[in-house]
Every structure is written in structure tokens, then in C-alpha cells.
C-alpha angles and dihedrals in degrees: 000000000000134000112249091213105047100014094230122142111261126195114261115269094021116151092200134027112261090212106047104007094241116157109255123231108234092207132070140186122257105245090222109040100015093233115155106247136169113283093237095055119130094189130027109250089211105051103007094242115157101239105170097075090037092054091049091050091046089052091054092048093046091051087064094043097097089061094054098031092236121142127228094251091051091051090050093051090050091051091049091053090050092051093050090051090049090050092053091048090050092049091053090056094052117110118256119248110195094195095048104056094134092053091049090054091052092048092054089062093054133072110260096223099068092042093053091042093054092049091049091050092052093047091047092050091050091052091050092049091049091050092049091049091050092050092050091048091051090049092052094046094043091091132239134204127244093267092058091053091066092064101049110144130216092255089065096049099082091058095043098048092049090061108075090188095057122119111281092229091054091049091046093052093045095049094047088054095043093050096043097246093136099079094096092070094242122139128218112261101182144321135204137184117247114205118240122257098221126269094347097064135006125216112298138187119234119198141171132212125194139198131184117209118184094193104036130019127314115220147175126214129209119214133188120206118200121190116240108184105304094343131081111220114209124216126187105226106171142008118200117194120204108202112210093353138098129230125217121172096174110130091219089060091047091045087226136139113254088221088066102035119075113014145132114263137179121220111186104324096328129100120228138183108222124200140146138209144184109251112188132161115273092231092052121226136156099290117088134185136202118194126201118197141193122196115199101222098206102031095041093226127146122212118188133189114192124201111199133176147112117322109238136170130244124221090264091057097252116132126232139180113251089210149153132193118284093200131061117262097230108127140056089253096052091044089054091049091048089055093045091052087075088069093055102083093191086077115078115208117210123238121238091260092050092048091050093048091048091050092051092049090049093051091048091051091050091049092051089050091051093049090049088069109101089228088068098047095118093052091048093049092053093048094048095043101039093113093042092055091054091049091051090055088057091053097255123143110237138177108240122218111240115199109210133202139189094231135044115292097197141040112266089216089063094061112125099175138002132196128181141189133173096290107023146038118207124201129196112197130201097258091062098259123131122212135181139207122211109215093200099049095031090225133134119225140181120246101172134359124182117220089237136013115288140161115305114275122240118232137187142150119265091181111006094184092055093042092245115148138171130218137187114213137171088267097050143277122314141178115223132188109215093202100048105021092232110155134186133178116248113218114240 
């Protein structure tokens, strides 16, 4: 810009001339239409004329004006005539469009520079948009592993959901983010496509998210994504809480092939989403659990088969669950899950010998529990003292086993005789059995039990101070020490 007083060039935006101090006018005249416009304008807002380069050229011409005697206005008029001549020459060189006569007439009345500039701007913008789109497409198709899919941002979702052939996990992550389903803190575990079943239902994507919470309740959520045009619409279908337990759907933890878990399966004529997870107590411990699950896509029903048992270690150091199903195998779904459990190597399946040994141990445990009932005291005494009774018949001294209980082991109405010293009370009942009561421990115990009912036994103290008593039973006479349990047959 130039100072109106001294004519010297002044830096753009100056409020005063740096040569004479004159206040600068912040406006200027358009060299084409004469409209007053801001001094820093590049184009005239009235006629669209580019004025920045023109003003610079005018400044250079005006700087030589004193040598030729020409004024600034004369120079401007000369430049305008040159521009109009150039515009006419340019219009004559334009190609002829037979079907666009009206447009050609309009163009002849306009300056060629703005028209060409506008077209160039539009073409340039289109090229930029195309390049950006190509870069984004290359980025999306460049591939990413399963770990990258967990961190898909909302800005990626528009591109991902528009591609129906994209990886289900990528679509699942993108749609959860785009639809604000990530606020619960859960992370995507896996997702698979389930084929459509004809006109009733199109192809869908099923996915699961998980969250472990040590203080509250861990959970997993099942989502279904249905395609609507170029967009996949997510729907939360089920939330499963695991009170006091963790959830881990990583295939490395399951020791399972990702080709088998998870996947879409068909049982009968129904579509299912099959997956599995490790499901252990929050506080740890030696008991583990592996859960296999089927989600009925159309009926929204979850079927689970849990394998639970001690956590043991293989020779290679890896742990496994020595488990068996907790539920009955009585449906098509549970039978499928039982078969699929063979592909989850974290579950150890017992051999026939191990199963037999376990069954025998279980029966023995149940028998011991049954005999621990006071109602079965006579049966227990005979089982535990079978060898001692045989030894007594041979005249040997033995130490009898005396099962004891915290509550009475006989009916008080059945008492036939009772003796007592400082430490014990001894009862003979009508069926021939003899029982004792320890005053110090407050426990009842069995002294003698016939295998079948007999005449009442007779009892008495041989040495009350030393807790030595005698008894006559259906099987003979015996001495018995209440403190030690030592017993010996007394010859008739």
C-alpha cells in the first residue's frame, strides 16, 4: 500500500506512514469497479476482481510515473483496457459448445479470470477430497491384528460400517464406540457373523464384551448387530452377571483353537452363537471352572454347560481343570457343548480307571457320612470292630473302637439297666447293646452292639475306681475298661 501524502510504499496494515507520519486510510478503491474495499482485500467483494496482485503492479508502475509524467488514474485506466483486451482474446480461444449457447453468451459478459479461478478451485477441491478418501480406504484395507481392533475409535467407524465385508471384530468395536456402548468399561472379547436364515432374518453379527470387577459383579454382555443400509445397528440382548467369579474369554487361557471358539453354529434348524470362557472364583483357590455357552440368535436364550473341578498342573507346567459337567446332559444344546468341550484343552477328561476310582471314593465317603448318623451307631460299631470281635473269640485282649457322638445314641425309654461311677455312666438297653456317657467330654459312645437284637445285656463294675466293668452279652462275658477301651473275654 502507498501513502496518499508522500506516495511512498508503506507496509501492509500500517496505521501511519513510516516516511512522513501521515495517517493511513485503511480502505482502497477496486481498480475495476471503483468500489471502496478494505485495504487488505485479495478479491473485490463487489465484482470478484483479484486486486492484491493488481495493486502491487499498480504500485510498481506508479513508482515510475514521475519519469513519464503519467498519473496514477491514467495508469489504472491503461491497465483496465489491457485486461479487457486480454479477456476478449481469451474468450475467442475458448472451445465452442453447441448445446450451451446460452451459457456462452453469459460468459462473454464476464471477466475470464474469476470464472477460470472458480472452476480451478472446484476441481482442486474435488481432487483433494478424492485423495483423502483414497488414503482412508488404504488405511482401512491395510489390515490390523486382533489387538488393534480393541482400540478402534469413533472416527474410524463410518468407514468400517460402510464396508459389509470388513472383519466382524472391527465392525463390532467401531459400532460400540459410535453408538456409545463403551461407557460400562467392558472390552470386546470376540465377534462373529451369523448367516441369514432367508426372508425372516438377514445376516447379523454377534459379539460379546466382558468386564472383571473384584469388588462388585463381573459380567459379560451379548450384542447383536443388524445391517441397515450401509450401517450396522447394535442391540444389547443379554447381560450375564458372575457373582464372586471372574470371566476370561481369551483362547490362550482356554487353550483352544480360535477356529473352534467362538463361531456360529446351527443345531437342528436354529442358529446359535457358540463361545467359552474361564470362570474362576475372585478370591482364587484350588477349584476351577470352564463354562461353554450357546446363545440362540432368534430366541435370545442362553444355554451353559459348566465343567468344574480341582486345578492341577500338567508335566509342562500348564494348569488345567480336572472337571466334569455340573449340569445334566439332556438336550441337543448340552450334548453339543459336551462334544465341544473336547476342543477346550484347559478341561481335563478323566480316564475310565480314574472315573471308577473317583466313584468308589465317592461311595465310601457317602457311606461314612451315613454311618456318622447316631441312628446307625450299631452298624458302625460292628463294621469298625469286626476284626476285634473275632480276636476276642480267640481269647485275645483287644482295644475296641468306640464311636462317639455329641447327642444321645439310644432311646432313654429303652434303658434296661444303668450303672455309674465318678467319670462315666453305662447303659444297657433292651436290644442287648451297651452304651456309655463320658461326664468330662459330654459325649455318648458305643461299648457293645450285637449284630441283631438279643436279650438285654447285664452290666456291673469290677473296679469302679479304675473304670473297670464287666458285662454279660449274648456272645459271652467280657471285661471292659471305660477309659482305654481294652476288652478281654472272661472264660465261663
